[in-house]
C-alpha positions in Angstrom: 47.8 174.7 -87.8 47.2 177.7 -85.6 49.8 180.3 -84.7 49.1 179.7 -81.0 50.0 176.0 -81.3 53.1 176.7 -83.4 54.5 179.2 -80.9 53.8 176.9 -78.0 55.8 174.2 -79.7 58.7 176.5 -80.4 58.9 178.1 -77.0 58.5 174.9 -75.0 62.3 174.5 -75.2 61.9 170.8 -76.2 60.4 171.1 -79.6 57.8 168.6 -78.5 56.3 167.0 -81.6 53.6 164.8 -80.1 52.9 162.3 -77.4 54.2 159.7 -79.9 57.7 161.1 -79.5 57.4 161.1 -75.8 56.5 157.4 -76.1 59.5 156.7 -78.3 61.7 158.7 -76.0 60.5 156.7 -73.0 61.3 153.5 -74.8 64.8 154.9 -75.6 65.4 155.7 -71.9 64.6 152.2 -71.0 67.0 150.9 -73.6 69.8 153.1 -72.3 69.1 152.1 -68.8 69.3 148.4 -69.5 72.1 148.8 -72.1 71.0 145.5 -73.8 69.8 144.6 -77.3 66.1 144.1 -77.4 63.6 143.2 -80.1 61.5 145.7 -81.9 58.4 144.8 -79.8 60.3 145.5 -76.7 61.7 148.8 -78.0 58.4 150.2 -79.1 55.4 149.5 -81.2 54.9 150.1 -84.9 52.1 152.6 -83.9 54.8 154.8 -82.4 56.8 154.9 -85.6 53.6 155.7 -87.6 53.1 158.7 -85.3 56.7 159.7 -85.9 56.1 159.4 -89.7 53.2 161.9 -89.3 55.7 164.6 -88.3 57.0 164.7 -91.9 55.0 166.3 -94.6 56.0 163.7 -97.1 53.8 162.9 -100.1 51.9 159.7 -99.0 51.6 158.6 -102.6 55.3 157.8 -102.7 57.7 155.5 -100.8 60.6 157.8 -100.0 63.9 155.9 -100.2 66.4 158.6 -101.1 66.6 160.7 -97.9 70.4 160.5 -97.9 70.3 163.3 -100.5 68.0 165.9 -98.9 65.6 165.6 -96.0 62.0 166.6 -95.4 61.9 168.8 -92.4 59.8 167.4 -89.5 57.1 169.7 -88.3 58.9 171.0 -85.2 61.9 172.1 -87.4 59.7 173.6 -90.1 57.8 175.6 -87.5 60.9 177.0 -85.9 62.1 178.1 -89.4 58.8 179.8 -90.0 58.9 181.5 -86.6 62.3 183.0 -87.2 61.4 184.0 -90.8 58.4 185.9 -89.5 60.5 187.7 -86.9 63.2 188.5 -89.4 60.7 189.9 -91.9 59.0 192.0 -89.3 62.1 193.6 -87.8 65.3 192.1 -89.4 68.0 194.2 -87.8 66.5 194.2 -84.3 65.7 190.5 -84.3 69.2 189.6 -85.6 71.0 191.9 -83.1 68.9 190.6 -80.1 69.1 186.9 -81.0 72.0 185.9 -83.2 74.6 185.2 -80.6 72.3 183.4 -78.3 70.7 181.2 -81.0 74.0 180.4 -82.6 75.4 179.2 -79.3 72.2 177.2 -78.7 72.9 175.3 -81.9 76.4 174.6 -80.9 75.2 173.5 -77.5 72.6 171.1 -78.8 75.0 169.7 -81.5 77.6 169.1 -78.7 75.0 167.3 -76.6 74.0 165.1 -79.4 77.5 164.3 -80.5 78.9 163.8 -77.0 81.3 166.7 -77.3 81.9 170.2 -75.9 80.3 173.2 -77.7 83.8 174.9 -77.8 84.9 172.1 -80.2 81.9 172.5 -82.6 81.9 174.8 -85.6 78.8 175.5 -87.8 79.0 175.2 -91.6 76.5 174.9 -94.5 77.4 171.4 -95.7 79.8 168.5 -95.6 81.7 170.0 -98.5 82.3 173.3 -96.7 83.4 171.5 -93.5 85.7 169.3 -95.5 87.3 172.2 -97.4 87.7 174.3 -94.2 89.5 171.5 -92.4 91.8 170.4 -95.2 92.6 173.9 -96.4 93.4 174.9 -92.8 95.8 172.0 -92.3 99.4 172.8 -91.3 101.5 170.6 -93.6 105.0 170.9 -94.9 106.1 170.4 -98.5 107.8 167.1 -97.7 104.6 165.6 -96.2 101.7 163.9 -97.8 97.9 163.4 -97.4 96.7 159.8 -97.8 93.2 159.1 -99.2 91.4 156.2 -100.8 89.7 155.7 -104.1 86.3 155.5 -102.4 86.4 158.8 -100.5 84.0 161.4 -101.7 84.7 163.9 -104.6 84.7 166.9 -102.2 87.4 165.2 -100.1 89.5 164.4 -103.2 89.2 168.0 -104.6 89.9 169.6 -101.3 93.1 167.5 -101.0 94.1 168.5 -104.5 93.6 172.2 -103.9 95.6 172.0 -100.7 98.4 170.1 -102.3 98.7 172.7 -105.0 98.9 175.5 -102.5 101.2 173.9 -100.0 103.4 171.9 -102.3 102.5 168.7 -100.4 101.6 165.4 -102.1 98.3 163.5 -102.2 98.5 159.7 -102.4 95.4 157.6 -103.3 95.0 153.9 -102.5 92.3 151.3 -102.8 90.7 150.6 -99.4 89.7 147.0 -100.2 89.8 144.5 -103.1 86.2 143.2 -103.2 83.2 144.8 -101.5 81.5 141.5 -101.2 84.3 140.0 -99.3 85.5 143.1 -97.4 86.3 142.8 -93.6 87.1 145.3 -90.9 90.6 143.8 -90.7 91.3 144.4 -94.4 90.2 148.0 -94.2 92.2 148.8 -91.1 95.3 147.0 -92.3 95.1 148.4 -95.8 94.9 152.0 -94.6 97.3 151.9 -91.8 99.9 149.8 -93.6 100.0 152.5 -96.3 101.1 155.1 -93.9 104.7 156.4 -94.4 106.9 158.6 -92.3 105.8 161.6 -94.3 102.1 161.0 -94.0 100.4 163.9 -92.2 96.7 163.3 -92.9 94.6 160.3 -93.5 91.0 160.7 -94.8 88.1 158.3 -94.2 84.5 158.3 -95.1 82.4 156.8 -92.2 79.7 155.4 -94.5 80.3 155.2 -98.2 77.4 156.5 -100.3 78.8 154.5 -103.3 78.3 151.1 -101.7 76.8 151.5 -98.2 80.1 150.3 -96.6 80.6 151.5 -93.0 84.3 152.0 -92.1 85.6 151.0 -88.6 86.7 154.5 -87.7 87.6 153.7 -84.1 89.8 150.8 -85.0 91.7 153.1 -87.5 92.0 155.8 -84.8 93.4 153.3 -82.3 96.0 152.0 -84.8 97.0 155.6 -85.6 97.5 156.3 -81.9 100.1 153.5 -81.9 101.8 155.0 -84.9 101.8 158.5 -83.4 103.3 157.3 -80.1 106.8 158.0 -81.4 106.1 161.0 -83.6 106.5 164.7 -82.9 103.5 166.9 -82.8 104.1 168.3 -86.3 104.6 164.8 -87.7 101.5 163.2 -86.1 99.2 161.5 -88.5 95.8 163.2 -88.3 92.5 161.3 -89.1 89.8 163.3 -90.9 86.4 161.8 -91.2 83.5 162.7 -93.5 80.7 161.5 -91.3 77.6 162.7 -93.1 76.0 159.3 -93.7 76.7 158.1 -90.2 75.6 161.1 -88.1 71.9 160.7 -87.5 72.0 157.0 -88.0 74.7 155.5 -85.8 74.5 155.6 -82.0 78.1 156.9 -81.5 79.8 159.9 -80.0 82.9 161.7 -81.0 84.6 160.0 -78.1 83.6 156.7 -79.5 85.1 157.5 -82.9 88.2 159.3 -81.5 89.2 160.7 -84.8 90.9 164.1 -85.1 88.4 166.0 -87.2 84.8 165.2 -88.2 82.5 167.0 -90.6 78.9 166.4 -91.6 76.0 168.1 -93.3 73.0 167.9 -91.0 70.3 168.4 -93.7 70.2 164.7 -94.5 69.8 162.0 -91.8 69.5 164.5 -89.0 66.5 166.3 -90.6 68.0 169.8 -90.0 67.3 172.7 -92.3 68.9 172.7 -95.7 72.3 174.3 -95.8 73.5 173.4 -92.4 76.4 171.3 -91.1 79.0 170.9 -88.4 82.7 170.4 -87.8 84.1 168.8 -84.7 87.7 169.2 -83.8 89.4 166.9 -81.2 91.1 169.2 -78.7 94.3 167.3 -79.0 94.6 168.3 -82.7 92.9 171.7 -83.1 96.2 173.5 -83.2 96.9 171.8 -86.6 94.0 173.5 -88.3 93.7 177.3 -88.9 90.6 179.2 -90.0 90.0 180.0 -93.7 87.0 182.2 -93.5 86.7 185.1 -91.0 84.2 184.4 -88.2 81.5 186.6 -86.7 81.4 184.3 -83.7 83.0 185.9 -80.7 83.3 183.1 -78.3 87.1 182.9 -78.6 87.2 179.1 -78.8 88.3 176.9 -81.7 84.8 176.0 -82.8 83.9 179.7 -82.9 86.9 180.7 -84.9 86.2 177.9 -87.4 82.6 179.0 -87.9 82.5 181.0 -91.1 81.1 184.5 -90.7 78.9 186.4 -93.2 75.2 186.9 -93.5 73.3 183.7 -94.2 69.8 182.1 -94.0 69.8 182.6 -90.2 66.4 181.0 -89.8 67.9 177.8 -91.1 71.0 177.9 -89.0 69.1 178.7 -85.8 66.5 175.9 -86.4 69.3 173.4 -86.6 69.0 173.1 -82.8 65.5 171.8 -83.1 66.6 169.0 -85.3 69.1 167.8 -82.8 66.4 167.9 -80.1 64.1 166.0 -82.3 66.6 163.2 -82.7 67.4 163.2 -79.0 63.7 162.7 -78.3 63.5 159.8 -80.6 66.6 158.3 -78.9 69.9 157.6 -80.8 69.8 153.9 -80.0 66.1 153.7 -81.2 67.0 155.5 -84.5 70.0 153.2 -85.1 68.0 150.0 -84.5 65.1 151.2 -86.6 67.2 152.1 -89.7 69.4 149.0 -89.3 66.3 146.9 -89.1 64.8 148.3 -92.3 68.1 147.9 -94.1 68.5 144.4 -92.9 65.0 143.6 -94.3 66.1 145.1 -97.6 69.4 143.3 -97.8 68.0 139.9 -96.9 65.3 140.3 -99.5 67.7 141.5 -102.2 70.2 138.8 -101.4 67.6 136.1 -102.2 66.8 137.5 -105.7 68.7 135.7 -108.5 68.6 138.8 -110.8 70.0 141.1 -108.2 73.6 141.7 -107.1 73.9 143.2 -103.6 77.0 145.3 -102.8 76.3 146.5 -99.3 77.8 144.1 -96.6 75.3 142.1 -94.6 77.2 142.7 -91.4 75.9 145.6 -89.4 79.5 146.4 -88.3 80.2 147.2 -92.0 76.9 148.8 -93.0 74.6 151.5 -91.9 71.6 153.1 -93.6 72.5 152.8 -97.3 71.8 149.7 -99.5 73.3 149.5 -103.0 72.6 146.9 -105.6 72.3 146.1 -109.3 69.6 144.4 -111.3 70.6 142.2 -114.3 70.1 143.7 -117.7 69.2 147.1 -116.3 71.4 150.2 -115.6 71.1 151.9 -112.2 69.3 154.8 -113.9 66.8 152.4 -115.5 66.2 150.7 -112.1 65.5 154.1 -110.5 63.2 155.1 -113.4 61.2 151.9 -113.2 60.9 152.1 -109.4 59.7 155.7 -109.8 57.0 154.5 -112.2 55.8 152.5 -109.2 56.0 155.6 -107.0 59.2 154.5 -105.2 61.8 157.2 -104.9 65.3 155.6 -105.1 68.6 157.0 -106.3 71.6 155.9 -108.3 75.2 156.4 -107.1 77.1 159.1 -109.1 80.2 157.1 -109.3 81.9 154.6 -111.6 80.7 151.9 -111.3 77.2 153.2 -110.4 74.6 151.2 -108.5 71.0 151.6 -107.6 70.6 152.8 -104.0 67.9 152.6 -101.3 68.1 154.6 -98.0 65.2 154.1 -95.6 64.6 156.5 -92.8 62.6 156.6 -89.5 59.6 157.7 -91.6 59.6 154.4 -93.5 57.9 151.1 -92.4 58.5 147.4 -92.8 55.4 147.2 -95.0 57.0 149.8 -97.4 60.2 147.7 -97.5 58.1 144.7 -98.7 56.5 146.8 -101.4 60.0 147.9 -102.6 61.2 144.4 -102.6 58.2 143.2 -104.6 58.8 146.0 -107.1 62.4 144.9 -107.5 61.4 141.3 -107.8 59.1 142.2 -110.6 62.1 143.7 -112.5 63.4 140.2 -113.3 
């Protein structure tokens, strides 16, 4: 690929990837205009998705079903990274001084546009773990208050809560979120979590999409119930809702206003295809005063998001190229992406549910699931399932929890034909 073409793509301001993306974006605009659910044929052809797939330098000899861990950069993102690397290597100090403030703000602007928020409410981090730690460590909490979490929240959330409790003298209380994943309902999740709230509860944590089972939590319903609880509380006693959103952002067609939580954090180097080592925090303006910065910032915008953005010298080319990933997703269309990933997961779940030697854990309901499918195969451990699939050139993963399950996570670069190949391989494991 020539330097001339690369620079053209970068400086176009849209990160145009090909006429295929324009076709997909056109379909997305039609969907948003009609605001109705349509079939795949109406939304766009399989040819369009094949052209989107071509934007990823993925090894064609494998079926890639573990993108929830780490993404392949699409060509527009990779080219922006390379462009910034060249400039930094040629004249590091000058390029940094002339561009850092503008490019950092551009990332916050594109993130805000994608998330349906204001850039002043967006902070930039390097991962979900960093974002989680910054929010929880910065929480204003008294010794007589508690933080409520569930058994199924992520390790980084649990550890951040433990560290905060040790420093602040507050308490952490952990509860089960549901009794049986195969019978779970939205009502059970909302009732279990909110009924556990006490007068001393200051923070509630939630994981939007669980990487352990694929369960999607009804965040908005929890937020609405908390609003009722908070109606008679003072500001320092309000129950705040923190959401680890890493496995929903880049899949679900939702804005921060739709979720209406208090704080939201996500790494963007997974479903969003942003450079490795990038992430975001969003703080609801109504609650920002409850969180103070932990790491000094180099961002001089004076707003909450700027103050919460850690300073220090970092892989600037990766942080700056984050904006291109948000543009890439916007071109695809959030509704198109959600429908595509849900469709591929639906295909997997329906196929797995019909196999006698397989136990499916991810709910069939799309209100309770997203882009992760978890299952077990009789007489095989999850690690053995992953190994045997890898022998068939299928890259899956196993969940690092107890109990552990085999896990499949299709992306926009996958096809229905690949889902059938994966299902055939699992069928052969009987």
